[in-house]
Every structure is written in structure tokens, then in C-alpha cells.
C-alpha positions as CSV (number, residue, x, y, z in Angstrom):
1,X,155.2,8.8,157.6
2,X,157.1,7.1,154.8
3,X,155.0,3.7,155.1
4,X,151.7,5.6,155.3
5,X,152.7,7.7,152.1
6,X,153.3,4.3,150.3
7,X,150.0,3.1,151.1
8,X,148.3,6.1,150.1
9,X,150.1,6.4,146.8
10,X,149.4,2.7,145.9
11,X,145.6,3.6,146.7
12,X,145.6,6.5,144.3
13,X,147.2,4.5,141.6
14,X,144.8,1.8,141.9
15,X,141.9,4.2,141.9
16,X,143.1,5.8,139.0
17,X,143.8,2.5,137.1
18,X,140.1,1.5,138.0
19,X,138.8,4.8,136.9
20,X,140.6,4.4,133.5
21,X,139.2,0.9,133.0
22,X,135.7,2.3,133.7
23,X,136.4,5.0,131.4
24,X,137.4,2.7,128.7
25,X,134.5,0.5,129.1
26,X,132.2,3.5,129.2
27,X,133.6,4.9,126.0
28,X,133.4,1.5,124.4
29,X,129.7,1.2,125.4
30,X,129.0,4.8,124.1
31,X,130.7,3.9,120.9
32,X,128.7,0.9,120.7
33,X,125.4,2.6,121.5
34,X,126.2,5.1,118.8
35,X,127.0,2.4,116.4
36,X,123.7,0.8,117.2
37,X,121.8,4.0,117.0
38,X,123.3,4.6,113.6
39,X,122.3,1.2,112.4
40,X,118.9,1.8,113.6
41,X,118.6,5.2,112.2
42,X,119.8,4.1,108.8
43,X,117.3,1.1,108.9
44,X,114.3,3.3,109.8
45,X,115.2,6.4,107.6
46,X,117.8,5.3,105.1
47,X,117.3,4.1,101.6
48,X,115.9,0.7,101.2
49,X,117.6,-0.1,97.9
50,X,120.9,2.0,97.3
51,X,121.1,0.4,93.7
52,X,117.2,0.7,93.0
53,X,116.1,2.1,89.7
54,X,114.0,5.2,89.6
55,X,110.2,4.6,89.5
56,X,106.9,6.1,90.1
57,X,104.5,6.0,93.2
58,X,100.9,6.7,92.8
59,X,98.7,8.3,95.5
60,X,95.0,7.7,94.5
61,X,92.2,10.0,95.4
62,X,91.0,9.2,99.0
63,X,94.0,8.0,100.4
64,X,95.0,9.3,103.7
65,X,98.6,9.3,105.3
66,X,98.2,6.0,106.8
67,X,97.2,4.4,103.4
68,X,100.0,6.1,101.6
69,X,102.4,4.8,104.4
70,X,101.2,1.1,103.9
71,X,101.6,1.6,100.1
72,X,105.2,2.8,100.6
73,X,106.1,-0.2,102.9
74,X,104.3,-2.7,100.3
75,X,106.2,-1.3,97.4
76,X,109.6,-1.5,99.4
77,X,110.1,2.1,99.6
78,X,110.3,2.5,103.5
79,X,111.5,0.0,106.2
80,X,108.7,1.0,108.8
81,X,105.1,1.9,107.9
82,X,104.8,3.3,111.4
83,X,107.8,5.7,111.2
84,X,106.8,6.9,107.7
85,X,103.5,7.6,108.8
86,X,104.7,9.7,111.5
87,X,107.1,11.6,109.5
88,X,104.5,12.2,106.6
89,X,101.8,13.1,109.1
90,X,103.9,16.0,110.6
91,X,105.3,17.2,107.2
92,X,102.0,17.1,105.3
93,X,99.7,18.4,108.1
94,X,96.1,18.8,107.7
95,X,96.2,19.1,103.7
96,X,97.5,15.4,103.6
97,X,99.3,14.0,100.5
98,X,98.0,15.2,97.2
99,X,96.6,12.5,94.8
100,X,98.8,12.1,91.8
101,X,102.0,10.4,90.5
102,X,105.5,10.9,92.0
103,X,109.0,9.9,91.2
104,X,110.3,7.8,93.9
105,X,112.8,4.9,94.4
106,X,114.4,3.0,96.9
107,X,117.6,5.1,96.8
108,X,115.8,7.9,98.5
109,X,116.0,8.1,102.3
110,X,112.8,9.0,104.1
111,X,113.4,12.6,104.4
112,X,113.9,12.7,100.6
113,X,110.8,10.8,99.9
114,X,108.8,13.1,102.3
115,X,110.1,16.0,100.4
116,X,109.0,14.6,97.1
117,X,105.5,13.6,98.5
118,X,104.8,17.0,100.0
119,X,105.7,18.8,96.9
120,X,103.9,19.2,93.5
121,X,103.3,15.5,92.0
122,X,104.6,14.9,88.4
123,X,101.0,14.0,87.3
124,X,97.8,15.0,89.1
125,X,94.3,13.5,89.3
126,X,91.7,15.9,88.0
127,X,88.0,15.0,88.0
128,X,86.0,17.0,85.3
129,X,82.4,17.0,86.7
130,X,79.5,16.7,84.2
131,X,77.1,19.3,82.9
132,X,79.9,22.1,82.9
133,X,80.9,24.3,80.2
134,X,84.3,24.6,78.8
135,X,85.2,27.9,80.7
136,X,84.5,26.0,83.9
137,X,86.9,23.1,82.8
138,X,89.5,25.7,82.0
139,X,89.1,27.3,85.6
140,X,89.5,23.9,87.3
141,X,92.6,22.8,85.3
142,X,94.2,26.3,85.9
143,X,93.7,25.9,89.7
144,X,94.8,22.3,89.8
145,X,97.7,22.8,87.6
146,X,98.8,26.1,88.6
147,X,98.3,27.7,85.1
148,X,99.2,31.4,84.6
149,X,97.4,33.7,82.1
150,X,99.3,32.2,79.3
151,X,98.0,28.8,79.7
152,X,94.6,29.8,80.4
153,X,94.7,31.7,77.1
154,X,96.0,28.7,75.3
155,X,93.0,26.7,76.7
156,X,90.7,29.1,75.3
157,X,92.4,29.1,71.8
158,X,92.4,25.2,71.8
159,X,88.7,24.8,72.5
160,X,87.6,27.6,70.1
161,X,89.7,26.8,67.0
162,X,87.1,24.5,65.6
163,X,83.4,25.3,65.7
164,X,82.5,21.7,66.1
165,X,84.7,21.4,69.2
166,X,83.4,24.4,71.1
167,X,81.3,22.4,73.7
168,X,80.1,19.0,74.6
169,X,83.1,17.1,73.4
170,X,85.0,17.4,76.8
171,X,84.2,14.3,78.6
172,X,83.6,14.3,82.2
173,X,85.7,11.9,83.8
174,X,88.9,11.4,86.2
175,X,92.2,12.1,84.3
176,X,95.8,11.7,85.5
177,X,97.4,14.7,83.8
178,X,101.1,15.5,83.6
179,X,101.5,19.0,85.4
180,X,103.6,20.0,82.4
181,X,101.2,19.0,79.8
182,X,100.1,21.7,77.4
183,X,96.5,23.0,77.5
184,X,96.0,22.0,73.8
185,X,97.1,18.4,74.5
186,X,94.7,18.3,77.5
187,X,91.9,19.5,75.4
188,X,92.9,16.9,72.7
189,X,92.9,14.1,75.4
190,X,89.4,15.1,76.7
191,X,88.1,15.1,73.1
192,X,89.7,11.6,72.6
193,X,88.0,10.2,75.6
194,X,84.7,11.5,74.6
195,X,85.1,10.0,71.0
196,X,85.9,6.7,72.5
197,X,82.9,6.7,74.9
198,X,80.3,8.2,72.6
199,X,81.3,6.2,69.4
200,X,78.4,3.6,69.9
201,X,75.9,6.5,70.4
202,X,76.8,8.2,67.4
203,X,76.4,5.1,65.4
204,X,72.9,4.7,67.2
205,X,72.0,8.2,66.1
206,X,73.1,7.6,62.5
207,X,70.9,4.4,62.6
208,X,68.0,6.3,63.5
209,X,68.5,9.1,60.9
210,X,69.5,11.6,63.6
211,X,72.2,14.2,63.3
212,X,74.7,13.4,66.0
213,X,75.4,17.2,66.7
214,X,71.7,17.7,67.2
215,X,71.5,14.7,69.5
216,X,74.4,16.0,71.6
217,X,73.1,19.6,71.7
218,X,69.7,18.5,73.0
219,X,71.2,16.2,75.5
220,X,73.2,19.1,76.9
221,X,70.0,20.9,77.5
222,X,68.4,17.9,79.0
223,X,71.4,17.6,81.2
224,X,70.8,20.9,82.8
225,X,66.8,20.9,82.5
226,X,66.2,17.3,83.9
227,X,66.6,15.6,87.1
228,X,68.3,12.0,87.2
229,X,64.7,10.3,87.3
230,X,63.0,12.3,84.5
231,X,65.6,12.7,81.7
232,X,63.5,10.5,79.3
233,X,60.3,12.5,79.9
234,X,62.1,16.0,79.4
235,X,63.7,14.5,76.4
236,X,60.3,13.6,74.9
237,X,59.0,16.8,75.5
238,X,61.7,18.8,73.8
239,X,61.6,16.4,70.8
240,X,57.7,17.1,70.6
241,X,58.4,20.9,70.5
242,X,61.2,20.3,67.9
243,X,58.9,18.3,65.6
244,X,56.2,21.1,65.6
245,X,58.7,24.1,65.4
246,X,57.8,25.3,68.5
247,X,60.5,27.3,70.5
248,X,62.3,25.0,73.3
249,X,62.0,27.9,75.9
250,X,64.9,26.0,77.9
251,X,66.0,28.1,80.9
252,X,69.4,26.3,80.6
253,X,70.2,28.0,77.3
254,X,69.6,31.5,78.9
255,X,72.0,30.6,81.5
256,X,74.5,29.7,78.9
257,X,74.1,33.0,77.2
258,X,74.2,35.2,80.1
259,X,76.8,33.1,82.1
260,X,80.1,34.6,83.3
261,X,83.0,34.0,85.4
262,X,81.8,33.4,88.8
263,X,78.2,32.8,87.9
264,X,78.0,30.4,84.9
265,X,74.7,29.0,85.7
266,X,72.7,31.5,88.0
267,X,69.0,31.4,87.9
268,X,67.8,33.2,84.7
269,X,66.2,36.5,84.9
270,X,63.2,37.6,82.9
271,X,65.3,40.0,81.1
272,X,67.4,37.1,79.7
273,X,64.4,36.1,77.4
274,X,65.3,39.2,75.2
275,X,68.8,38.7,74.6
276,X,69.5,38.5,71.0
277,X,71.5,35.2,70.8
278,X,71.0,32.0,68.8
279,X,71.4,30.2,72.1
280,X,68.1,32.1,73.2
281,X,65.6,29.4,72.8
282,X,62.8,31.7,73.9
283,X,63.5,34.0,71.0
284,X,64.5,31.4,68.3
285,X,62.9,28.2,67.7
286,X,65.1,25.0,67.0
287,X,68.2,24.2,68.5
288,X,71.2,26.4,69.4
289,X,74.2,26.2,67.2
290,X,76.2,23.8,69.5
291,X,75.9,21.9,73.0
292,X,75.7,24.3,76.0
293,X,77.9,22.1,78.5
294,X,79.3,18.4,78.3
295,X,76.5,16.0,78.9
296,X,76.5,12.7,80.7
297,X,76.0,9.5,78.9
298,X,72.5,9.1,80.8
299,X,71.3,12.3,79.0
300,X,72.3,11.1,75.5
301,X,70.7,7.9,75.9
302,X,67.6,9.8,77.3
303,X,67.6,11.9,73.8
304,X,68.1,8.7,71.7
305,X,65.4,6.8,73.7
306,X,62.9,9.5,74.8
307,X,59.7,8.8,76.5
308,X,56.6,8.8,74.3
309,X,54.4,11.5,75.7
310,X,51.7,13.8,74.7
311,X,53.1,16.5,77.0
312,X,54.5,19.9,75.6
313,X,55.1,21.7,78.8
314,X,56.9,20.8,82.1
315,X,58.1,22.1,85.5
316,X,59.9,21.1,88.5
317,X,58.4,21.9,91.9
318,X,60.2,22.8,94.9
319,X,61.0,18.8,95.6
320,X,62.3,18.6,92.1
321,X,59.3,16.6,91.2
322,X,58.3,17.0,87.3
323,X,55.0,17.9,86.3
324,X,54.0,18.0,82.6
325,X,50.8,19.1,80.6
326,X,49.7,18.6,77.2
327,X,48.3,22.3,76.9
328,X,49.6,25.8,77.9
329,X,46.5,26.2,80.2
330,X,47.6,23.1,81.9
331,X,51.0,24.4,82.3
332,X,49.7,27.7,83.8
333,X,47.4,25.6,86.2
334,X,50.7,23.8,87.3
335,X,52.4,27.0,88.0
336,X,49.7,28.3,90.2
337,X,49.6,24.9,91.9
338,X,53.5,24.2,92.3
339,X,55.3,27.3,92.1
340,X,53.2,29.9,93.8
């Protein structure tokens, strides 16, 4: 019994020793695995440059999450494009990353960078379309810059302070606008862009003996009345009317008179022709006091270089094809033929 007990005790002690060695080895492997995982995590999700300086990251219009991830990798802001894309895709969802300028640096880990890129950018891209009035621009800016009533009122004040700056001088283009820029500063910026683009056309108008405001006003009407292929013809017809003192009778000016929020350019009604307004070109001959929208360069060029024509009347059919006539009887015939 004693000898058996000795052998049993030795076996137990050896088994215990072996289990301890295994436990130590397993523990070492576990710690090692944790260390490797930590290194991998730090490599994939951690900052790429702990001493990096603060900078900006630009997301351009049309970039999807994949393109944004590639740009982050190219600029050294993430270690893995694929990991960044997966994280951003999950965080951004269907809305994607909003185009704009963001404060970013290599000191940010991927989670911080993701939070930045899914928040409001420091600067946003805003595309002002052509042929719109200043109120529509104000509505767009309010929506994209999250303006409240105070900023919207400031936009109105900034665009109505000078009679010469009421309309036509807020150039349609794509702008990168700081989200904290004041409405007055934005209005000045759009006017500055207008001045740069149209300076040569103002000089051309002067050389031809034309008043620049009249050119711009007529161009704004052409912008709403003509199609892309007949601007010069419409401009020529409207010039013909002005030269003989005939009323322009442009529906676009009626739309400007009657326009209101939610329906700035709705189809004019017959009753609009009786509205007493200097912008009613059915009631009053000559040009309205100022432009009715912000015209394109093409419309300004058409007014400065109109098509020489004997036509005094025009209309567009259902296919937007223009038909002009020299006489009113010819216009009535065109109405019967193309619009009834």
C-alpha cells in the first residue's frame, strides 16, 4: 500500500507540473496573441502620424465612400483603404459623405476621423443654378448651410441694400462656402465672382454704346424665354421690339411679378397681364427696372450679338421648337398651328 501510494503521488505531482507548464505556455500564447492583436488594431485603426499637424481633407462632389477611402489612404490619413471604407460605409449609410472641407490630421484614429467625416463639414460645396432669382438662392443657402430665420433675413437685407444689386449679379457657379460665413459675405462673394466673369462683357457693351444694366436685364429675360438653341433669335426679336417702343410682352416677367415661395416660376395666368408693376412687360413698354434672375454667360452673349431678323413675334411649340413671324397675323397663325 505504501509503495503504491508513492507511485500515485509521483504521478499526481508530474501531472500537476505538466499542467502548470501548459498553463504557462497557454498564458504566454494568449498574452502574445493579445499583443499581436493590439499591434494590428493600432496599425489598422490608430493614428498614422501622432505628431502630424492639423490639416484639411476635401471631399469633392460625386465622390462615393470608396473614392473617399482611397483619398484618405493617398493622403496618409489611414493605414488601410479597405478597413476605412468598411467603417465609413457603416457610419455614413445611404447618405454617404457630404462634399466639403473637413479638419483632419494623422493624429486622428479611424474612429475620430469617421466622426469628423460624418458630421457637418467646415466648408460645403454649394452649386447655384443659372436662371434663378435671389430668393431661390437664399432658400438653397438656408437649406445647405442650416440657416435660421436670422440668417435668412440677413440674406434678404444684403441683397436689397443696393438697387443695382437686387438681381442679376449673383453668379451661378459652384462655391466652397464656410458654414459660418455670414449671408452678407456670401452675397458679396457671389457678386465678386459675377464681376470677374462679366467684366469683358461689360466692356463689350460699352464699346457698342449699350447700357450694361439694360444688357443684363434683357439677358435675364432671354434666359427664361429662350431655349439653348435659339437665344440669339429671341434676343434679336426682343431688341426689335425695344427699338420701335413695342411692349416686350415676355411671360417670364409676369412670372417674376407673381412669383412667391414654393412657386417662383409657375406658368403665368391671363390675369397676371393686368398686374400693375413696372415688371409687367405686357402693361408697360421698355425694360423692367432690373434683371429678373441671374443669367448665364450664353444669354449675355446672345444679347450682345443677337441674330439679325425681321421677326417681331415668336412662340415655342410642345417640342420647344421656336416659330417666329414678322406680323401679328402670322403669330396668330402659328398659335393656331402649333399650340392648339
